[in-house]
C-alpha positions as CSV (number, residue, x, y, z in Angstrom):
1,X,0.0,0.0,0.0
2,X,1.2,3.6,-0.8
3,X,0.5,6.7,1.2
4,X,1.5,10.2,0.7
5,X,2.9,12.3,3.4
6,X,4.0,15.8,3.9
7,X,7.1,16.9,5.6
8,X,8.2,20.4,6.6
9,X,11.9,21.0,5.8
10,X,13.6,24.3,6.1
11,X,10.3,26.2,6.2
12,X,8.9,24.4,3.1
13,X,6.5,21.5,2.6
14,X,7.4,18.7,0.5
15,X,5.1,15.7,-0.4
16,X,6.6,12.2,-0.8
17,X,5.4,8.6,-1.3
18,X,5.7,5.9,1.2
19,X,5.2,2.3,0.4
20,X,4.7,0.1,3.3
21,X,4.9,-3.8,3.8
22,X,4.1,-6.0,6.6
23,X,7.1,-8.4,7.5
24,X,7.3,-10.9,10.1
25,X,7.6,-8.7,13.1
26,X,8.1,-5.3,11.4
27,X,6.7,-2.7,9.0
28,X,9.1,-1.6,6.4
29,X,8.6,1.8,4.6
30,X,10.0,2.4,1.3
31,X,10.7,6.0,0.7
32,X,10.2,7.5,-2.7
33,X,12.4,10.5,-2.7
34,X,10.7,13.9,-3.7
35,X,12.5,15.4,-6.8
36,X,13.7,18.3,-4.4
37,X,15.9,15.9,-2.3
38,X,16.2,12.8,-4.5
39,X,20.1,13.5,-4.4
40,X,20.0,13.4,-0.8
41,X,17.9,10.3,-0.2
42,X,18.8,7.2,-2.4
43,X,16.1,5.3,-4.4
44,X,15.1,2.3,-2.4
45,X,15.6,4.0,1.0
46,X,13.9,2.0,3.7
47,X,12.8,2.7,7.4
48,X,11.9,-0.1,9.6
49,X,9.5,-0.1,12.5
50,X,9.3,-3.3,14.8
51,X,5.7,-4.2,15.7
52,X,6.6,-4.3,19.3
53,X,7.7,-0.4,19.2
54,X,4.4,1.2,18.3
55,X,5.2,4.3,20.0
56,X,8.8,4.9,18.6
57,X,9.9,6.2,15.3
58,X,11.1,4.0,12.5
59,X,14.8,3.3,12.2
60,X,17.0,3.6,9.1
61,X,20.4,3.1,7.9
62,X,22.3,6.5,7.9
63,X,25.4,5.2,6.4
64,X,26.0,6.9,3.1
65,X,23.6,9.8,3.9
66,X,25.0,13.4,3.7
67,X,24.2,15.7,6.7
68,X,21.2,16.9,5.0
69,X,20.1,13.5,3.9
70,X,20.2,12.6,7.7
71,X,18.1,15.5,8.5
72,X,15.8,14.6,5.9
73,X,15.3,11.0,7.0
74,X,15.0,12.1,10.6
75,X,12.2,14.4,9.6
76,X,10.4,11.6,7.5
77,X,10.8,9.3,10.6
78,X,9.3,11.8,13.0
79,X,6.2,12.3,10.7
80,X,5.7,8.7,10.3
81,X,5.6,8.2,14.1
82,X,2.9,10.9,14.3
83,X,0.6,8.9,12.1
84,X,-2.2,6.8,13.6
85,X,-1.5,3.2,13.3
86,X,-4.0,2.3,10.4
87,X,-2.3,4.9,8.4
88,X,1.2,3.7,8.7
89,X,0.8,0.1,7.9
90,X,0.0,-1.2,11.4
91,X,-3.0,-2.5,12.9
92,X,-5.6,-0.2,14.7
93,X,-5.6,-0.5,18.4
94,X,-8.2,-2.6,20.0
95,X,-10.8,-1.4,22.2
């Protein structure tokens, strides 16, 4: 499933696509870089969130990212963590 999110970076808003996939015990987010920062975030960039860490932000491999790339990745990770579970690939909380 693919979802668009908006991030705020240096006072500007950018939209990007997240494709998420459920794996054994985690949710993997495949980030499609926005054309404005495609040189900072590589194609195929992934963020992973363990199902047991529902409150935390997804983690990612920062090796190979520039300082600005790390800032962009951190901004995306924070934005994902703010989404309700049903909008970030997880399961809704049971009542």
